[in-house]
C-alpha positions, 0 to 999 in steps of 0.5 A, a space after each residue: 452375404 448378398 440378399 437376392 431381391 424379392 420380385 413382385 412381378 409374379 404377384 402382379 402377374 397373378 392378378 393382372 396378367 393371368 386371364 381366363 383362357 379356356 384351353 381345348 384339346 388341339 383339334 386335328 386340322 385339315 391338310 392345306 397348302 401352306 401359304 408362301 412367304 410372298 403371301 404373308 409379306 403381301 398380307 403384312 404389306 411389307 411391314 412386318 417390322 412395324 409393330 403398329 401395322 403388324 397388329 393392325 393387319 392381324 387385328 383386321 382379320 381377327 374379328 371381335 374375339 382377337 382370335 389371331 392373338 395369344 392372351 394379352 399379347 395384343 394388349 401389351 403391344 397396344 401399350 407399347 404403340 400408345 407410348 410411341 414405341 421408343 425402342 422400336 419393338 416388333 411383335 417378336 419382342 412383345 411375344 417374348 416379353 409375354 412368355 419370358 417367365 417360361 424360361 424361369 420356370 422349373 417344371 410344368 407345375 410352375 408353368 400352370 401357376 403362371 399361364 392359364 392358357 397352358 393349364 391343360 398341357 399334359 406331362 409326358 408321364 400322363 400320355 400313352 406312347 408307342 415304342 419307337 415314337 418321338 416321346 419314347 426316344 426322348 425318354 430313352 435318351 436317344 434324342 441328343 437335343 432333348 433331355 430325358 429327365 426334363 418333361 418333354 412338354 415343358 421343353 417344347 413349351 419353352 422352345 415354341 412359346 418362350 422362344 417363338 420358334 415355329 413347327 418347321 424350326 422344331 422339325 429341323 431341331 428334332 429331326 422329325 415333325 412334332 405336330 402330332 407330339 404337340 397334339 398328344 401333349 395338348 400344347 396350344 398352337 399359335 394361329 397360323 397368320 400370327 406365327 408367320 407374322 411373328 417369324 417375319 417380325 424378327 430382324 435376326 431370325 436366322 441368326 437367333 435360331 442358329 444360336 439358340 439351337 446351338 445353345 440347346 444342343 450344348 445344354 442337352 450335352 451338358 445334361 447328359 454328361 452330368 447324368 453320366 457323372 452321377 449328378 442327382 440333380 441337373 445344374 445348368 450353367 449360367 444364371 438361374 431363376 430363384 424358382 430353379 435354384 429352389 428346386 435344385 436345392 430341394 433335389 440335392 437336400 432330398 438326395 442327401 437325406 437318402 444318402 447322407 454318406 455322399 455328402 463327404 464326396 460332394 461333386 465339384 459342380 455342386 460345390 460351385 453351385 453352393 458357392 455361387 448361390 450362398 442363400 441356397 447353401 444357408 437353406 441346406 445348413 438350416 435344414 441339416 441343423 433342424 434335422 440334427 437338433 430338432 427332430 427325435 430321429 436326428 437327436 438319437 443319431 447325434 448321440 451315437 455320432 458323438 460317441 463314435 467321433 470320441 472313440 476315433 479321437 476326432 472333435 465334433 463341431 458345428 461344421 459337421 452338423 451344418 454339412 459345411 464340408 469345405 470347413 471340416 477337417 480331413 479327419 472329420 470328413 473321413 470319420 463321418 464317412 466311416 460312421 455312415 459305413 458302419 451305421 447303415 441302420 441310421 441312414 433311413 432314420 436320418 433321411 426322415 429327419 432331414 426331410 422334416 428339416 427341409 419342410 420346416 425351412 421351406 415353410 419358414 422361408 415362404 412365411 418370411 418372404 411373404 411377410 417382407 413382400 406384403 410389408 413392402 407392398 403396403 409401404 408402396 401403396 401408402 406412398 402412392 395414396 399420399 401422392 394422389 391426395 397431395 396431387 404429386 403424381 407425375 404427369 408421365 405416370 398419369 394426368 387423369 385426376 378422376 382415374 387417380 381418385 379411384 386408384 386411391 379409393 381402391 387402396 383405401 377400401 383395403 388399407 383404410 376401410 374406416 377412413 376412405 378418402 381422408 388422411 389421418 397421419 396417426 391412423 395405422 393401415 389395416 394389417 393385410 396378407 397376400 389375399 389383400 395384396 391381390 385384391 388391391 392389384 385386381 381393383 386397380 387393374 380394373 380401373 386402369 382398363 376402364 380409363 385406358 391407363 395401362 402404363 400406370 402399372 409400370 409406375 406402381 411396380 417402380 414404387 414397389 421396388 423402391 419400397 422393397 429396397 428401403 425395407 431391406 436397408 432397414 433389415 441390413 441395418 439390424 433394425 428388424 432382427 427377425 428378418 436379419 436373423 432369417 436372412 443371415 445378414 450382419 448389421 452394418 
């Protein structure tokens, strides 16, 4: 099977891209006459498509606290400017890079874990609203372009911050002014000057807005249709992030633990989901096997199941216990359905078993994935340390020898605390975990900031990805049995 690459971006972002940004409730602003487009074009000097001039103009009116910019946007833009901006990025490109992970999140909890500036955003479940209000109409499924099941605050964060659409755009999209809704949900608003520069920096703004709005409408209709068809979890069309796939699988497992009889009538949409995401199918398989074989509830029901199948003259094999209904015979599917109909007493007990199975699988998955990630990171740091000691770092990454020396020391303090600055080929590095990974990244990030070597993180990320690929090749060759068994890959 295909093994999805484990991304290290979240680990790096947790140590370098997350900064302390104290949210406060959105303050009611005084009503002012909105500046005209001509005003902002004058403010920009007609240079909204020039990233450097856009940043300079905003910077000149920000003051020392960079108050015009959202967290880290100015720093990211400055790195691009310092590199010569070969891709001709504008402010909207930088902004969307900063908030791209919002579209990979599944819910507000995921968002809060990645972006400190949204830590105080309230869920629509945590605010009071009147009947007939916009929030009420969304939750009642009366607003076509918004999903009733998905948290409204999360939907607005993706539209406003990830896509960069203004409050006026959202007014067109929602059919009503959303300022007070944003205020109630404590969604931070962009600085007014920044928001206008952002809009004018988009070369294809009108086309992008039209296209994105049409996409959101189609997505909302698809969500409504799936709900009407009785889907327990909304499964979006197109590619999904690993986080989103995990939540979908978790929702399906929860649903089938409560309604095991429905497994035999799994919808075509769900079958397509598992066919397109075989790794998630394996998680369900493992959860079901644990439920049947490793829990007291499951083993007890299994005895009754075997006797029931025997009375019906139908064989029981591993496909029944793995919930692989594409590989079960028609007789097996019909018999299993009949078993749950005649033994309703077993449903609640089996639900408990499957929940235990999912908890076990999830815990084991996280442990193995973290171990793989840490091993790959350690390998990358050892390679980086050796390159620095041998003066083999490419000048395109950094030519500052003093900076590189301190990077090497940051690694040594964690991996080689007894051999700082000295290479001993026969001395193994200290065994580390995620905590030590974060410490190394934070230490290197501080040195990068002091020496203004922001582009060096790209070189580190490249080494981590290379280390991961080498490690996974090792796994796929069957030389690391524990991981190979877990990932269900066949050695070459």
